[in-house]
C-alpha positions in Angstrom: 0.0 0.0 0.0 1.5 3.4 -1.0 1.7 6.2 1.5 -1.0 8.1 -0.5 -3.3 5.0 -0.2 -2.5 4.3 3.5 -5.0 5.3 6.0 -4.3 8.4 8.1 -3.4 7.8 11.7 -4.0 10.7 14.1 -1.5 11.0 16.9 -2.5 13.2 19.9 0.8 13.5 21.7 2.5 16.6 23.1 5.9 15.0 23.9 8.2 15.8 20.9 10.6 12.9 21.5 7.8 10.3 21.8 5.9 11.7 18.8 9.1 11.5 16.8 9.4 7.9 17.8 5.9 7.2 16.6 6.6 9.1 13.3 9.7 7.0 12.7 7.8 3.8 13.2 5.0 5.1 10.9 7.4 5.9 8.1 9.0 2.4 8.5 5.5 0.9 8.2 4.4 3.1 5.3 1.7 4.7 7.4 0.4 8.3 6.9 0.4 10.2 10.3 -0.9 13.5 11.4 0.4 14.7 14.8 -1.8 16.9 16.9 -0.4 18.5 20.0 -3.5 20.3 21.3 -6.6 18.3 22.2 -8.8 21.3 21.2 -7.7 20.8 17.6 -9.3 17.3 17.4 -12.8 18.8 17.0 -11.5 20.6 13.8 -10.6 17.3 12.2 -14.1 16.0 11.4 -13.5 16.2 7.7 -10.0 14.6 7.9 -9.9 10.9 7.1 -8.5 8.3 9.4 -9.7 5.4 11.4 -7.1 5.2 14.1 -6.1 7.7 16.8 -3.2 7.2 19.1 -3.5 9.2 22.3 -1.3 10.1 25.3 -4.0 9.8 27.9 -2.0 11.9 30.4 -2.3 15.0 28.1 -4.9 17.3 29.7 -8.1 17.2 27.6 -7.0 14.2 25.5 -9.5 11.7 26.9 -12.5 14.0 26.2 -11.2 14.8 22.7 -10.5 11.2 21.9 -14.0 10.1 23.2 -15.6 12.7 21.0 -13.6 11.7 17.9 -14.4 8.0 18.6 -18.1 8.6 18.2 -17.9 8.4 14.5 -18.5 4.8 13.4 -15.5 2.8 12.3 -13.0 4.8 14.3 -10.6 3.2 16.9 -8.8 4.9 19.7 -5.7 3.5 21.3 -4.4 5.3 24.4 -1.3 4.9 26.5 -0.7 5.8 30.1 1.3 4.9 33.1 0.2 1.5 34.2 -0.1 2.8 37.8 -2.6 5.6 36.8 -5.8 3.7 37.6 -8.0 6.8 37.6 -6.9 7.8 34.0 -7.3 4.3 32.8 -10.9 4.2 34.2 -11.8 7.6 32.7 -10.4 6.6 29.3 -12.4 3.3 29.2 -15.6 5.3 30.3 -15.0 7.7 27.4 -14.9 5.0 24.8 -11.1 4.5 24.3 -10.9 1.1 22.7 -7.5 0.0 24.0 -5.8 1.4 27.1 -2.2 0.3 27.3 0.7 0.8 29.6 3.2 3.0 27.8 5.7 0.2 27.7 3.2 -2.2 26.1 2.2 0.5 23.6 5.8 0.8 22.5 6.0 -3.0 22.0 2.9 -3.2 19.8 3.3 0.1 18.0 4.6 -1.5 14.7 1.7 -3.8 14.7 -0.8 -1.0 15.3 0.6 1.0 12.5 0.3 -1.9 10.0 -3.2 -2.9 11.1 -4.8 0.5 10.8 
């Protein structure tokens, strides 16, 4: 699948180093990625394609933004968070985040996520 044909993956991550890591993995997988650093920008992406959003659940406002984006049929949200942050994990699941992963587990499965989208 060429980059032009690959589905767009939205990445809501403020950390520059970590988003760079995601972008590098995406390039290696041939995936098209749009990085968003501000959760308020998610609502402006209704017309933008994409069926997968990757979210840093510790980013203030990210859970609500991801939950709202997820309401469109066919969209999947995968979030990562500290495995010890039970409150954020619970809030994310309640908001409709499809997969809530510990950050370390997310890093392990990232290549698979990017090729399955």
